[in-house]
N, C-alpha and C positions, 0 to 999 in steps of 0.2 A: 318493590323489591324484586330484583332479577333471580334466576334459578342458581346462579353461584352464591349470592348472598344468603339464599334461604338454605342451601347446602351447608354453608360455613356455620351458619346459626345452628342448626340440627346437630352438628358435630359437636358443638360445645355442650349439649345436653342430649342423650340418648333418650329414646322412648321405647316402650314395651307395651305392646297391643294384642289381643287376645280375641279370636272368633269362637263362639260356641253355638250349640244347638244340636237338636236331635241328628240321627244318622239320616243322611239324605237332606239336611238342611242347606248344603252348600257351603259349608266352611272351607272344604279342601280346595274348591274352585276358587271361591272368593280370595282366600289368602294368596294363592299364585297370580291372581289379578292384580291384586294391590300390590305386591312387591313389584310386578313388572311396571304398573303405573307410577308408583313412587320413584322406582329406579330410572324412568324416563324424565323426570324431574331433576335428575342429578344427585338424588339423595343417596345415602349409604344404607341399604335395608337388607335384611336377611329374613326368609321365611324358614319356619320349622315346624314341628308338630309333636303332639303326644298320642300314644307312647312315642318316645324319642327314639333316635338311632344308636343310643348307648346299649350297654349290655343288658341293663334291666328292661330297657323299652323292648329289645328284642326277644326276650323271654314273654314279656306281656303279649307282644303279638301273635306268639304261638299259642298262648293260652286262648286268646280271642278267637283264633281261626279253628281251636279244637285240636292243635297238634300236641299241646301237652295236657294231661288230665291227671286226677287223682285216681286211686284204685277204686274200681267200679265204673270207671269211665266218666266221672263227675267232674265239673269245673271247680276250680276252687272257690270256696266262699266268699261273701261280699267283703268282710273284714280283711282276709287276706289279700284280696284284689286291692283294698284301699291302701294296704301296706306297701305293696308293689308299686301302685301308682305313685305313692308319696316318696319312695325311694328313687324312683324313675326321675321324678320332678326334680329333686334337690339336686341329682346329678346333672339333669339337662340345664338348669340354672348355673350351676358352677362351670360347666363344661362349654356352655353355648350362648345363653342367654346374656347373663350378667357381664362377661367381658366384652361382647359386642356393644351393649347399651353404654358401658362405661368408657368405651372409645368413641361415643358419640353416635353410634347407629341406630337404626330403627330395626326392631325384631318384631315380627307378626307371627304369632302361634295359632296354629290350627288345634285349639284345645288346651285347657290348663286345669287349675284345681277345681275350677266350676264343675268340670266333668266328672271330677271323683265326688264330689258332694252331690251331684245329681244321680250318676248312674250307681254310686254304691248305696246311696240312702234309699232310693227307689226300690232297689233289689234287697234290703236289708230286711224284708218280712215285717215292716212297721216297727222295728227297734227305736223307742223313744230317744235314745242316747246316740243314734248313729251319725246325726248332723254335727252335733258338738263334738263327737270324738273324732271325726274325719276333718273337721276345722284344725283341732288340736295337732293331728299328723302334719298338717300344712302350715302351721304357724310361722315356719321360718322361710317359707317360700316366697321369693320376690313378688312384690305386688305389681300387677300391670297399671299402666297410666289408664287404660281404658279396656274394657271388656264389653264386647258387641254380641249379644245373642240374636241369632238369624231366627225369627220366628215363622215356622212353616207349619201347615198342618201336617197332622200324622198321616193323613191318607195320601198327601201329595208326595210327602217324604218317603213312604212305601213305594210308591209307583216308582220313584227315582231309584230306590234300591234294587227293586225288580229289575229296572231296566238295565242294571250293571251287569247282570247275568252271572252272578259269584254267588257262592254258597253263603248262607246266612251267618253271621257272627255272634257271638256268645250273647249280646244284649240287643239283637235284632228282631226280636220277637214282636209283633204288633202291639200287643197289651203292655210289654215295657215300653216301647215308644211313645205310646199314648200317655202315659203316667210321667215319662220324661218331657214330654212337650208340656203339660201342665206345670210341672217343677220349673223348667226354664223361664216360663211367662213369669213366674213369682221369685225370680232368682235375686232381684234386688232385695227383697225381705230377708233372704237367707243369707246375703253377704252385705250388710247394710253399710259397711266401711268402705268397700270398694267402689269405684265409679263404674256402673253398668249400664248400659243401653238396650233394652229389647227392642230390636227394630224389625219392621216388616220384612220378611224375606221372600215375599211373592213377586212376580213379575220376572223380566226379562233378565239374564244375568248382567246386562248393561246397567239395567236400572238399578239393581242391588249393589253393585259396585259403587254407583255415584252416590247412593244414599249413605253407605259406609264412609267414602272419602269426605263427605260434608261434615262427618262427625271426627274424622281423624285429623284433617288439615289443620283447623284451629289449634289444635293441641300440638301439632309438628310445628306451626308457625310461632307458637309462643316461646318468648324468652326463657 
């Protein structure tokens, strides 16, 4: 199959892929590399992220960076954040993801509802009903064709975050990230109806890119 034939086949049926992982796992870097690699093959591909670039996403980013706080300089609680992320997600799907996929394109998102399930349940203080409630908030969210979790040790991810030279955001405390790493390794058990692969995120950037492409290409080339 040549590049033109493959591009035509994908155009008939779009694909939606998601990269997940703790902060510093490399999801942002890999989404950009995957977009460029697939585009080089003549495929119609778009990268995106959550929080999205929409109005709710813009507000969430201000909360994460500490520019929006509640009285007493407290961040909103886990349930409020779960609601905000769910609202942003539905807007994100309607405005950006679903139309592009419907037109036969490939969308690769840096985070999606697995992030809500992970981050908000981990910070819920052990609320037994948190996971089910967060799932219910996202029950109308479009399902990805594949979610790839980049499994990177919490210490290595912390080194990467430190190297950015930026102020820590809301969820970037080491103890939270350690709990998130455990949650993500068990993500398939928390989202049993989704197609999820937990992938070794260690090694060079090129090595990780090739591992992800090996998972994506069979789905892209499928009829």
